C-alpha positions as CSV (number, residue, x, y, z in Angstrom):
1,M,102.2,101.4,80.0
2,L,101.6,103.4,76.9
3,K,101.9,106.6,79.3
4,I,105.3,105.5,80.7
5,N,106.7,105.5,77.2
6,D,105.3,108.2,76.1
7,I,106.6,110.4,79.1
8,I,110.3,108.7,78.9
9,K,110.1,109.6,75.1
10,S,109.1,113.2,75.9
11,L,111.5,113.9,78.4
12,F,114.3,113.8,75.8
13,S,112.2,115.6,72.9
14,D,113.0,119.2,72.1
15,E,110.0,120.5,74.3
16,G,110.2,117.8,76.9
17,F,107.7,116.4,79.4
18,C,105.7,119.6,80.0
19,T,102.2,119.7,82.0
20,K,100.4,122.6,83.4
21,Y,102.2,122.0,86.5
22,F,105.9,121.6,85.7
23,C,108.2,120.9,82.9
24,V,111.1,118.5,82.5
25,K,113.4,118.5,79.6
26,C,116.8,116.5,79.5
27,S,119.8,116.8,77.2
28,N,121.3,114.1,75.2
29,E,124.1,114.4,77.5
30,V,122.1,113.1,80.7
31,K,122.5,109.5,81.5
32,V,119.7,107.8,83.0
33,K,119.0,104.5,84.7
34,I,115.8,103.0,84.2
35,Y,114.5,100.1,86.2
36,I,111.3,98.6,87.9
37,D,111.6,99.3,92.1
38,K,110.3,97.1,94.5
39,D,106.9,99.0,94.6
40,G,106.4,98.2,90.8
41,Y,107.2,101.8,89.8
42,S,109.3,102.4,86.4
43,V,112.0,104.8,87.8
44,V,113.8,107.2,85.6
45,E,116.9,108.1,87.7
46,F,119.5,110.8,86.6
47,D,123.1,111.0,86.8
48,D,125.1,113.6,88.3
49,K,124.2,115.5,85.5
50,K,120.7,116.3,86.5
51,P,118.0,117.9,84.6
52,S,116.1,121.0,85.9
53,I,112.5,120.5,86.8
54,N,110.7,124.0,86.4
55,I,107.7,124.2,88.6
56,K,106.1,127.4,87.4
57,F,109.0,129.9,87.9
58,I,110.8,127.8,90.0
59,S,113.5,125.6,89.0
60,F,115.3,122.5,90.9
61,N,117.4,119.6,90.3
62,L,115.4,116.3,89.3
63,N,116.8,113.3,91.0
64,A,114.2,110.8,89.5
65,I,110.8,110.1,88.3
66,Y,108.7,107.4,89.5
67,L,106.2,106.1,87.0
68,G,103.3,103.9,88.0
69,D,99.8,102.6,86.7
70,E,97.8,105.6,88.0
71,G,100.6,108.0,88.4
72,G,104.1,108.8,89.9
73,Y,106.4,110.8,92.3
74,L,109.1,113.5,91.4
75,S,112.2,113.1,93.4
76,I,113.5,116.6,94.0
77,G,116.7,117.4,95.9
78,I,116.2,116.3,99.7
79,L,112.2,117.0,99.6
80,P,110.0,114.2,100.0
81,K,108.5,112.6,96.9
82,I,106.0,114.8,95.3
83,P,103.1,112.5,93.8
84,F,101.1,113.0,90.6
85,K,98.4,111.4,89.0
86,Y,98.3,111.4,85.2
87,E,94.7,112.7,85.3
88,W,96.3,115.6,86.6
89,V,99.0,116.0,84.2
90,L,97.6,114.5,81.1
91,V,94.8,115.8,78.5
92,P,92.1,113.5,78.4
93,S,93.0,111.9,75.2
94,G,96.3,110.5,77.0
95,K,98.3,112.9,75.2
96,I,100.9,114.8,77.2
97,E,99.8,118.8,77.8
98,D,101.4,121.2,75.3
99,S,101.8,123.9,77.9
100,Y,102.1,124.3,81.8
101,F,101.7,128.2,81.6
102,E,98.0,128.2,81.2
């Protein structure tokens, strides 16, 4: 649960939720709906003012982030959900990586 809370807080920080694979930063104007779905994921769903997710040098609109016990999914446009594991995006100490351009 600590990882999920850290990720949600970082989405709205000045730096955003950034890993070496992707970066998401939400403005304070973005309205979100946070809920637990039927599969047990904590879902952060964005309103019409969707934040951009930057994957390397390509930017997409992010619909939602699904956060589970071991990892989650990114919901981007009409693409299928993109899975990730926390071990792929978080440093060993459990803190969010500083940069995704290594």
